[in-house]
Structure formats: C-alpha cells, structure tokens
C-alpha positions in Angstrom: 363.2 -158.2 21.6 362.3 -159.4 25.0 361.4 -157.1 27.7 364.3 -155.6 30.1 363.2 -157.8 32.8 360.5 -160.3 33.7 357.7 -158.8 35.9 354.3 -160.2 37.0 352.4 -157.0 37.8 352.5 -153.2 37.2 354.0 -152.3 40.4 356.7 -154.8 40.0 357.4 -152.9 36.7 357.6 -149.7 38.4 359.7 -150.6 41.0 362.1 -152.2 38.6 362.1 -149.2 36.5 362.6 -146.7 39.0 364.9 -148.5 41.6 367.2 -150.8 39.4 367.0 -150.2 35.5 366.9 -146.2 35.8 368.8 -145.4 38.6 371.4 -142.7 37.3 370.3 -142.9 33.9 370.4 -139.6 31.9 368.0 -140.9 29.0 364.6 -139.8 30.0 361.7 -141.8 30.5 359.4 -139.3 29.3 359.2 -136.0 27.2 356.5 -133.5 27.5 356.1 -129.5 26.2 356.7 -126.9 28.7 356.4 -123.1 27.6 356.6 -124.5 24.1 359.7 -126.7 24.2 360.3 -130.2 24.8 361.4 -131.3 28.4 363.2 -134.6 29.7 361.4 -136.2 32.8 364.5 -138.9 34.0 363.6 -141.9 35.9 364.5 -140.3 39.4 361.7 -137.7 38.8 359.4 -140.9 37.9 359.9 -142.4 41.1 359.8 -139.3 43.4 356.5 -137.7 41.7 354.9 -141.1 41.9 356.0 -142.0 45.5 354.7 -138.5 47.1 351.3 -138.9 45.0 350.9 -142.1 46.4 351.4 -141.5 49.7 349.3 -138.6 49.0 346.4 -140.8 48.2 347.0 -143.1 51.3 346.9 -140.0 53.5 343.3 -139.1 52.0 342.3 -142.7 52.8 343.0 -144.7 49.7 343.3 -148.6 50.6 343.9 -152.0 48.7 340.9 -152.6 46.5 339.4 -149.1 46.4 338.6 -147.3 43.0 340.1 -143.9 42.1 339.3 -142.6 38.7 341.3 -140.6 36.1 339.9 -138.3 33.6 342.7 -136.3 31.8 344.5 -136.1 28.7 347.8 -137.6 28.2 350.4 -136.2 30.2 353.0 -137.6 32.7 351.0 -137.2 35.7 348.8 -139.5 34.0 351.4 -142.1 34.9 352.2 -141.1 38.2 348.5 -141.4 38.9 348.4 -144.8 37.2 351.7 -146.3 39.1 350.6 -144.7 42.2 346.7 -146.1 42.5 348.4 -149.4 41.4 351.1 -149.3 43.7 349.1 -148.9 46.7 346.8 -152.1 45.4 343.8 -149.8 44.5 342.2 -150.1 41.0 342.6 -147.1 38.6 339.1 -146.4 36.6 340.2 -144.1 33.5 337.8 -142.1 31.5 337.8 -140.4 28.4 338.1 -136.6 28.5 335.4 -136.3 26.2 333.1 -138.1 28.4 330.1 -136.4 29.3 328.8 -135.1 32.9 326.0 -138.1 32.6 328.6 -140.4 31.8 331.1 -139.5 34.3 328.2 -139.9 36.8 327.0 -143.4 35.7 330.8 -144.7 35.9 331.4 -143.3 39.3 328.6 -145.0 40.9 328.9 -147.9 39.2 332.4 -148.8 39.9 332.2 -147.1 43.5 335.2 -144.9 43.0 336.2 -143.1 46.3 338.2 -140.4 44.2 338.6 -139.1 41.0 341.8 -137.2 39.7 341.0 -134.5 37.0 343.5 -132.4 34.6 341.9 -128.9 34.3 339.0 -126.7 35.2 337.1 -128.1 32.5 337.3 -131.7 34.0 336.8 -130.2 37.1 333.3 -128.8 36.8 332.0 -131.6 35.1 332.7 -133.7 38.3 331.6 -130.6 40.3 328.4 -130.6 38.9 327.5 -134.3 39.4 329.4 -134.7 42.8 326.3 -134.9 45.4 324.7 -137.8 43.2 328.0 -139.9 43.7 327.9 -141.1 47.0 331.0 -142.6 47.3 333.1 -139.9 46.3 335.2 -138.6 48.9 337.7 -136.4 47.1 338.4 -135.0 43.7 342.5 -133.8 42.5 342.9 -131.3 40.0 346.6 -131.9 38.2 346.8 -128.2 36.9 347.8 -125.9 40.2 345.8 -123.0 39.0 342.7 -124.8 38.8 341.6 -124.5 42.1 338.2 -124.8 43.9 337.1 -123.6 47.3 334.9 -126.6 47.8 335.6 -129.4 50.8 337.3 -132.3 49.2 338.9 -130.8 46.4 342.8 -130.7 46.3 345.2 -129.7 43.9 348.3 -132.5 42.7 350.5 -130.4 44.5 348.5 -130.3 47.6 348.2 -134.3 47.6 352.2 -134.4 46.9 352.8 -132.3 50.1 350.3 -134.5 52.1 352.4 -137.8 50.7 355.8 -136.0 51.9 354.2 -135.8 55.4 352.4 -138.8 55.5 355.8 -140.7 54.5 357.6 -139.5 57.7 355.5 -141.4 60.0 354.7 -144.6 57.4 358.0 -145.0 55.4 357.5 -148.3 54.2 353.6 -148.2 53.3 354.0 -147.6 49.8 356.5 -150.2 49.2 354.9 -152.7 51.6 351.8 -152.4 49.1 353.9 -152.7 46.1 355.4 -156.1 46.9 351.4 -157.2 48.2 350.2 -156.7 44.8 349.8 -160.4 43.3 349.1 -160.9 39.3 345.8 -161.9 39.7 344.3 -158.6 41.6 342.1 -156.3 39.9 344.4 -153.8 38.2 342.1 -151.7 36.3 338.2 -151.2 35.1 337.9 -149.8 31.8 334.4 -148.8 30.6 333.8 -149.2 27.0 331.0 -147.0 25.4 330.2 -149.6 22.8 328.0 -148.0 20.1 324.7 -148.9 22.1 323.6 -148.9 25.7 325.2 -147.9 29.1 329.1 -148.2 29.3 330.1 -151.8 30.8 333.1 -151.9 32.9 335.8 -154.3 31.5 337.8 -155.9 34.7 341.6 -156.4 33.6 344.1 -158.2 36.1 347.7 -157.5 36.2 348.1 -160.8 34.6 345.9 -159.9 31.8 347.9 -157.1 31.0 351.3 -158.3 31.7 350.7 -161.5 29.6 349.9 -158.9 26.7 352.9 -156.9 27.3 355.1 -159.8 26.9 353.3 -161.4 23.6 353.8 -157.9 22.1 357.5 -157.9 22.9 357.2 -161.5 21.3 355.7 -160.0 18.2 357.6 -156.6 17.6 361.2 -155.8 17.9 361.9 -152.6 20.1 364.4 -151.7 22.7 366.3 -148.8 24.5 367.0 -146.7 21.5 363.4 -146.0 20.4 361.4 -142.9 21.1 357.3 -143.5 21.3 355.3 -140.6 20.3 352.2 -140.9 22.1 349.1 -139.0 20.9 346.0 -141.9 21.6 344.3 -141.6 24.7 345.7 -143.3 27.6 342.4 -144.3 28.9 342.0 -146.6 26.0 343.8 -150.2 26.8 345.5 -150.1 23.1 347.9 -147.0 23.9 347.9 -147.9 27.7 349.2 -151.4 27.1 351.6 -150.6 23.9 352.7 -147.2 24.0 353.1 -147.0 27.8 353.7 -150.1 29.8 355.2 -152.3 26.8 357.4 -149.4 25.8 358.4 -148.7 29.1 359.3 -152.5 29.7 361.2 -152.1 26.5 363.4 -149.3 28.0 362.2 -146.9 25.7 361.3 -143.1 25.9 358.0 -141.6 25.6 357.1 -138.4 24.5 353.9 -136.8 24.4 352.0 -135.3 21.5 350.3 -131.5 22.4 347.5 -132.6 20.4 346.1 -134.6 17.8 345.7 -131.3 16.0 349.7 -130.7 16.4 350.9 -134.4 15.9 352.7 -133.5 12.6 354.9 -130.7 14.2 355.6 -133.1 16.9 356.7 -135.5 14.7 358.9 -133.3 12.9 360.1 -131.8 15.8 360.8 -134.9 18.3 361.8 -137.2 15.2 359.9 -140.5 16.6 360.9 -143.9 15.8 357.5 -145.8 16.6 354.2 -144.5 17.0 350.9 -145.9 18.1 348.0 -144.4 15.7 344.7 -145.3 14.4 344.0 -145.6 10.6 342.4 -142.1 10.6 345.7 -140.7 11.1 347.1 -142.3 7.9 344.0 -141.4 5.8 344.4 -137.5 7.0 348.1 -138.0 6.1 347.4 -139.3 2.5 344.8 -137.1 1.6 346.8 -134.1 2.6 349.7 -135.6 0.5 347.3 -136.4 -2.4 345.7 -132.9 -2.3 349.3 -131.1 -2.2 350.3 -133.2 -5.3 347.2 -132.4 -7.1 348.1 -128.5 -6.9 351.7 -129.3 -8.6 352.3 -129.0 -12.2 351.5 -131.8 -14.6 355.4 -132.6 -14.4 355.5 -133.0 -11.0 352.6 -135.3 -10.5 353.7 -137.7 -13.1 356.9 -137.7 -10.9 355.1 -138.3 -8.0 352.7 -141.3 -9.6 356.0 -143.2 -11.1 357.4 -142.8 -7.7 354.6 -144.4 -5.9 354.2 -147.4 -8.4 358.0 -148.0 -8.6 357.9 -147.9 -4.7 355.1 -150.9 -5.0 357.0 -152.7 -7.5 360.1 -152.4 -4.9 358.4 -153.5 -2.1 357.0 -156.8 -3.9 360.1 -157.6 -5.2 361.9 -157.2 -1.9 359.5 -159.9 -0.8 360.2 -162.6 -3.7 362.5 -165.2 -3.9 364.3 -163.6 -6.5 365.1 -160.4 -4.7 365.5 -156.8 -5.9 366.5 -156.2 -10.0 369.4 -153.9 -10.5 367.1 -151.7 -12.7 364.7 -151.6 -10.0 367.0 -150.9 -7.5 368.4 -147.8 -9.4 365.0 -146.5 -10.3 363.9 -147.1 -6.4 367.0 -144.8 -5.5 365.9 -142.3 -7.9 362.4 -142.2 -6.6 363.6 -142.4 -2.6 365.6 -139.1 -3.7 362.7 -137.2 -5.7 360.0 -138.3 -3.4 359.9 -140.6 -0.6 362.8 -138.9 1.4 360.9 -135.8 1.6 357.3 -137.4 2.6 359.3 -139.3 5.3 361.1 -136.2 6.8 357.1 -135.2 7.5 357.2 -138.0 10.1 360.6 -137.2 11.6 362.4 -139.1 9.1 363.3 -142.0 11.6 359.9 -143.5 11.6 360.7 -147.8 11.8 357.1 -148.4 11.7 353.8 -147.3 13.3 351.4 -149.9 14.7 347.9 -149.6 14.0 344.8 -150.6 16.0 341.2 -149.5 16.9 339.6 -149.7 13.2 340.3 -151.6 9.9 343.3 -150.5 8.1 342.5 -150.1 4.1 345.0 -152.6 2.3 345.2 -149.2 -0.2 346.8 -147.4 2.6 349.3 -150.0 3.7 350.6 -150.5 0.2 350.9 -146.7 -0.2 352.9 -146.0 2.9 354.9 -149.2 2.1 355.9 -147.8 -1.3 356.9 -144.6 0.5 358.9 -146.6 2.7 356.8 -146.1 5.9 355.9 -149.7 7.5 352.5 -150.1 9.2 351.8 -152.9 11.6 348.1 -153.5 11.8 346.7 -155.2 15.2 343.6 -156.7 16.3 342.1 -156.8 19.8 339.3 -155.2 22.3 339.7 -154.3 25.6 338.2 -157.2 27.0 341.2 -159.0 25.4 343.7 -156.3 27.0 343.9 -155.5 23.8 346.2 -157.7 21.7 345.2 -160.7 20.0 347.0 -160.5 16.7 349.4 -158.2 14.8 351.4 -158.0 11.7 355.3 -158.5 12.3 358.0 -156.5 10.8 359.3 -159.4 8.4 356.1 -161.3 8.4 353.0 -159.2 7.4 350.2 -158.8 4.8 348.0 -155.8 3.9 344.5 -156.6 4.6 344.7 -158.6 7.3 344.9 -158.1 11.2 348.3 -160.4 11.4 348.9 -163.6 13.0 347.6 -164.6 16.5 350.1 -163.7 19.2 351.7 -166.0 21.5 349.7 -167.2 24.5 346.4 -166.3 23.0 344.0 -169.1 21.0 342.0 -168.1 17.9 339.2 -170.2 16.4 336.5 -169.1 13.8 332.7 -170.1 14.9 330.1 -171.7 12.6 328.8 -168.4 12.3 331.9 -167.1 11.5 332.6 -165.0 14.5 336.2 -164.5 16.2 336.5 -166.3 19.4 339.9 -165.8 21.5 341.2 -167.8 24.7 344.3 -166.7 26.7 345.7 -165.2 29.9 344.8 -161.8 28.5 340.9 -162.5 28.3 339.2 -160.2 31.1 337.5 -161.3 34.1 334.3 -160.1 33.0 332.1 -157.0 33.1 332.0 -155.2 36.6 328.4 -156.0 38.0 327.2 -157.1 35.0 326.7 -161.0 35.4 324.4 -161.1 32.2 326.8 -159.5 29.8 329.9 -161.4 31.1 327.9 -164.6 30.5 326.6 -163.6 26.9 330.1 -162.6 26.3 332.5 -165.4 27.9 331.2 -169.0 27.0 333.5 -171.7 28.8 336.5 -169.2 28.8 336.3 -168.4 25.4 335.7 -164.6 24.4 333.1 -164.0 21.9 334.8 -160.7 20.2 331.4 -159.9 18.1 333.7 -159.8 15.0 333.6 -161.7 11.8 336.8 -163.1 10.6 338.7 -165.8 8.9 342.0 -167.5 8.5 343.9 -167.3 5.2 346.2 -170.1 4.1 349.2 -168.7 5.7 347.5 -168.2 9.2 346.8 -164.5 8.5 343.7 -163.3 10.2 341.3 -161.1 8.2 338.2 -159.5 9.7 335.4 -158.8 7.6 332.7 -157.2 9.8 331.0 -156.7 13.1 328.8 -159.4 13.6 326.0 -156.9 14.7 327.0 -154.7 11.6 326.1 -157.8 9.4 322.8 -157.1 7.5 320.5 -158.8 5.1 318.9 -157.0 2.1 315.2 -157.7 1.4 316.5 -159.9 -1.8 318.2 -162.2 0.7 321.8 -161.3 0.2 323.9 -160.9 3.3 326.6 -157.5 3.3 329.4 -157.0 5.4 329.4 -152.7 5.4 333.0 -152.2 6.8 334.7 -153.1 3.7 332.6 -151.5 1.3 332.8 -148.1 3.6 336.6 -148.3 3.9 336.7 -148.7 0.1 334.9 -145.4 -0.7 337.1 -143.8 2.5 340.1 -143.8 -0.1 337.9 -141.0 -2.3 339.7 -137.6 -1.6 336.3 -135.9 -1.4 334.8 -138.3 1.3 335.6 -137.8 4.7 333.0 -140.3 6.5 330.5 -143.0 5.0 327.6 -144.7 6.3 326.3 -147.7 4.4 322.4 -148.1 4.8 320.4 -151.2 3.8 319.2 -153.9 6.6 316.4 -155.1 5.2 316.2 -152.9 1.9 315.9 -153.7 -1.4 319.4 -151.9 -2.2 322.1 -150.0 -1.0 322.2 -146.3 -0.2 324.5 -144.4 2.0 325.1 -141.1 4.3 328.3 -139.7 3.4 330.2 -136.8 4.8 332.0 -135.1 2.3 335.7 -133.5 2.4 334.5 -129.8 2.5 338.2 -128.7 1.7 338.4 -130.6 -1.4 334.7 -129.9 -2.6 335.4 -126.3 -2.2 338.8 -126.8 -4.2 336.7 -128.4 -7.0 334.0 -125.6 -6.7 336.4 -123.2 -6.9 338.3 -124.9 -9.9 335.0 -124.9 -11.9 333.8 -121.8 -11.4 330.8 -123.2 -9.3 329.6 -120.3 -7.3 328.1 -121.0 -3.5 327.8 -118.9 -0.3 328.0 -121.8 2.2 328.8 -125.7 2.9 325.4 -126.1 3.2 324.3 -124.7 -0.3 327.2 -126.5 -1.9 326.5 -130.2 -0.8 323.2 -129.8 -2.2 324.4 -128.8 -5.9 323.5 -130.9 -8.8 327.2 -130.6 -10.2 328.9 -131.5 -6.6 326.2 -134.6 -6.5 327.2 -135.4 -9.7 330.9 -135.4 -8.9 330.3 -137.9 -6.0 328.1 -140.0 -8.2 330.8 -140.6 -10.4 333.5 -141.0 -7.9 331.2 -143.9 -6.4 330.9 -145.3 -9.9 334.4 -145.6 -10.0 335.1 -147.2 -6.7 332.1 -149.7 -7.1 333.0 -151.0 -10.5 333.9 -154.3 -9.2 331.4 -154.9 -6.2 328.8 -157.5 -6.8 325.3 -155.6 -8.1 324.0 -156.1 -4.6 326.9 -154.4 -2.8 326.9 -151.2 -5.1 325.2 -147.8 -3.7 322.5 -147.0 -5.6 321.5 -143.7 -4.0 323.3 -141.1 -1.4 322.9 -138.3 0.5 325.6 -135.7 1.3 325.4 -134.3 4.8 326.1 -130.9 5.8 328.5 -131.4 8.8 330.9 -134.2 10.3 329.4 -137.1 12.4 330.8 -136.3 16.0 331.9 -137.7 19.5 330.1 -134.7 21.0 327.1 -135.2 19.1 327.2 -138.7 20.1 327.4 -140.0 16.5 330.8 -141.8 17.3 332.4 -143.6 19.8 335.6 -142.1 21.6 337.9 -144.2 19.2 335.8 -142.7 16.2 333.7 -145.7 15.4 330.1 -144.6 14.2 327.2 -145.5 16.4 325.3 -146.9 13.4 322.0 -146.9 15.2 322.3 -143.3 16.5 322.9 -142.1 13.0 320.1 -144.2 11.4 317.8 -142.9 13.9 319.1 -139.3 13.8 319.2 -139.1 10.1 315.9 -141.5 9.8 314.1 -139.0 7.4 317.0 -138.4 4.9 317.3 -142.2 4.8 313.6 -142.9 4.2 313.5 -140.0 1.2 316.3 -142.2 -0.5 314.0 -145.3 -0.7 310.3 -143.6 -1.3 308.5 -144.9 -4.5 311.6 -147.6 -5.2 310.6 -150.0 -2.8 307.5 -152.0 -1.9 
C-alpha cells in the first residue's frame, strides 16, 4: 500500500502528519506504558512536544548542520527529539544505550556533536564522565525529569521545552522556516556502526537515502492505518528507525513501544499488534519456549502437536500449489488450528499479520515452523550503509532460506568473488571523516556489502555468509560458517554457536548451551551437579551434545562437520565485548578470548 502522501524529507513527513493528516484525529500515533498501563499519544501531542523541544534546542544555539547525539531506549521522546533536530536542519547522531563511555566519547568527538540527549541518570553519568574530553559538547539534556544534575549545561527535557515556549514568542516562524528549508540531499543522520572489529564508522545518510527506502518498503509490503506496530528493536538502529518508525508513520499506522525485550511476550498479548519488526533471535526464543513446553506435556499431547505442525506444513505447501488445498487436508488443518495453532497465535496477541525479520539470517526451518502455525515471517536484507533495505520477501511472494527479491529503485549484482554489490538512491554518502574506508566500500557508486550471495532461478537473493567470515581449511576447502552455525542453533540444547576452522585441518566449535534445557535434562536423568560450571564439564552432558551434533550434521560434507567442541560456562554478551549491539558475534574477540580452549581442541591432532 502506498504512503498516505508523497514527501521528500523527514521534516516534510512531520509537517504533513501533524498539520494535515493527524489534525483532529482521535486514533493515536503512539502508545506507551505509564504506571503499568498503555496510554495513547495523539498527533496533536506529537506536534506540540516536537515544536516546543525544537525551539528549546534553538534557544540553546542549535543551528543548521549542527550535530546532536541521542542515547536513549525507545520512547516517544526519542521521536520528538529526532523530528526536532531534523526539523531545525541539524543532524542527529543516535547511539546504542549499551554504549560504553569510551564509545560515547569517540562518537561525540568524531561527529563534533554540540549536544547530547540522554534518557536517564545511568546514561547521564556516562556522558558526565567524559564530558571534559569532548571539546564541542555544549549541553546535555536528560529526558527523565527526576534525573537532574547541578552541573552547568545540563537540562531536563521539560526545562528545554519551557525554553522553547519562551523562544517561540520572539521567533514564531523559526522552526517551520527551517522545516521548509530542508532539502532531500541534506544530511539527516550519522549512524555509527560498531562492526566486529576496529573503531565505529559514521554512516552518512541523507533525507533522500532514507525516504527512497521508505517508499521502496511501501511498494514491497502492504500495511495501512488499521495496523498497529509493536516497536522493541532499538530506534538508534536504521532497521527499526526506517521500518518501524518512518515507514509505519507514513502509512498512517500506530506505533506502540514495548517496555523491554524481556516483556515483549507480555506486551504482545496486551496490545495485540498486527506487525512487528524483529530479529531472528526473537523467533528462536519463542520456538525454544514452545518446544520446551511441549516436551513437558504427556506423550498424547506431544503427538497431537507434532501432527498439527506436519499438517500445517502440508497445508502451506498445498496453498501455494496450482491444484490448491484438498478438502481432506483443509479439514485436518481446521482441526489442527483449533487444537494447537490458535492457542500459539494468541501468545502473540492473535492479530499478527506478519513479522518482518532482519539484522541476521533467519533459519529456513524456523520460517517453515511459524508458517505452519499461521504466523508469516518476511525476511529482508540490508545494511546501515543502504538505509537499510536492499531486498525483502513479500506477503504473496516469499521463499524461506532467502532474503527475498530486490526492492524498487535498487540494483544488485554479484561480483566475481561472490560479493553482493548494491546501487541506488538509498546508498550512503560515505563514512564521516573516513575517506579510506569510504573508498574501500563504495566503488563507482556501487556499495560493496561484504556479504557473499547468489540469486536463484526465480530472482530470490540468498546470503551465504560474510566475505570476511569465509575461511579456508588447511586442506584447501572453503567453509561458510553462518549456515552451519544457524543449523546447530535449531537444537534445543544450543544457545550460541561459533564455528572455528580457519587454516585448520578440521572444524571445531565453541558452544554456549541452553542452560535451562541442560538442567532439565540433568534433572530428568538424575545427574547430580552443584553449578552450571560443573554441569558443562560432565561426561554425560558432553555425550548428549556430541549426539545432538551428530544428528544435525549428518547431511554435511565431511570437511563441514564439527569434529570437536567445547562447552562454555556463560553466554557471549554485548557488555563483555563479544557481541555487536545487533547481537552478531565478534569472531576475532571470541577467538582471542578463548584461544587456549581452541588450541586444546587441536592439540596433538594437527601437524
């Protein structure tokens, strides 16, 4: 479905939403939880809050092309801040709330930000710690009113809004003069990608980059003003910002904010959303929870569940065939839906039209499982550098195991070495103050994604791995680790999995087990243990995992099979520097940190 109106810049979208489309509308633009209950935010409130805050920023000296950083969890004020900064013709610099003080310092200095908006005391303390090292930083604004500071240059959100009310009396046209001065080729945002190695790089995106991608999304997926988006992925990431914020609003949708990732299940049941943008980790968690619950049921109920899933898969295949669904299968499916599927869908609120998945590869088996249940997952592909959308599966044109077909306005070709190259109006301007990396990434206008992929006969794009992740065994065989890792992640006993084998005679793995599943197994088999650390070292547990790996890798080529593994005592985490903010494993960090364990797996077995 097309956007509710054509626009060329984000401030133009804001103006239309709040001065035309949303005028006198009673349907909320946002929903958020206050004192344990979801409350509505109408378009009028979005307009007033944004205007007051924008004028407040102007009173603090924010001018066109100035950089202002944001470090906050998802909340309505994130949107007010974003619209306010862009409306003034300034550039926003979003940061992940999990960023360390060192990262915040680097980004503030590299971007030359004149101010930063933080959500709470925790984030404020990070900035205060490095404030004196940031020569361009003139002010800090705290969104929570109770998290104040006596330091000069620190204001609360409300204080800045009050300043805005005073400023507008003498400068009544200031904000909207700047809104209409904004051009599509102006820089809108600089988003720093953490990457798996090296310092963060600031991706420069213009209004045209982002807006072209918004319209490509509208052309690919159907949604409109009856849809309710549930937002839980960080708004500082371009995927949620473009898809779950700008695209949602430009379709007239309502956006509700989840309280946290931990409470997403509860919020789904409360809000009954129709669309959710997510990452594969969410589906893996839901699947694991379902499987665990089923395995705790009597054998009769387990058989009914397994029968229902197989029936659902048969039904999904038949629906896509030319002959349609046989009457017998249709009746079986209705029974399966009544006994199993409906109850599972109710856990997501019961109104989900589809999920949009991005950020990492989605397992084909997961897609098929949820399709059988009646929950559609549309996997897409892109990078921050491409605003981000490059390709996506459509509601009536999808194939699991692929990232769909290329979206309108974007061109994709596969280089001789298999790398995916993209070209179009969504491609970034470059990395901020980093010509070397820019020149290495964009050549003749083509973005070198760093991903290896191929098109199938029907035009669906398949991602096989990251170019830099491909490794070559000492036997000369090339191995793409991601597909193998994703295959093992389908095991209920495996939480995280890192394949090792570059320039080695054979493959090994570092495995973070699902500790709850291991405990349940140990208890059921009367295995005595005092701690998780003791459990992962036990012979019975290692034999269990060895058997599990054997089942999963029986169809792999010999050189792709894992010969040895080590169970780790704690998960990889962002806080420990082993994962990027979007939960990708930093292989180099992990291999260095667990170097001794890796070498132990190869001792005496390689020459």
